[in-house]
C-alpha angles and dihedrals in degrees: 000000000000125000119002115252091220130025093215097053123084117238091244093051089047092052089052092048093049090047091053091048094049089054094053116104114248094251090058092050089052091049091051091053091047092050090050091049091050092047092052090047092051091048091050091050092049090054090050091050090052093048095042107033092161094055121107121239089256093051090049092051090051090050089050090049090052090050094048102035102026125243098283098049093041090053091050092048101040104020126216116334 
C-alpha cells in the first residue's frame, strides 16, 4: 500500500478507512471537504477574535481573508480597509 497516511493508525484500520472513503458517493466526499473547510475557517476566526477582542466583525473578516488568501490577493479582492 505504500507509506501510511497516519503514523498512529494501523495498516488494517487504514485499509478499512480507505475502503469506506472509496465507496462514498462523490457528493458526500465534496460535503466532507466543505465541512472541513468551514471548520478550519471557524477555528481561525475564533483565534482571531481571541487575539483581537476589540476588532469589528468586518476587521476580523479582513484579517481572515489575509490569512487565507495572503496579503496581495486579499487586497485585490477586498481593497484597502
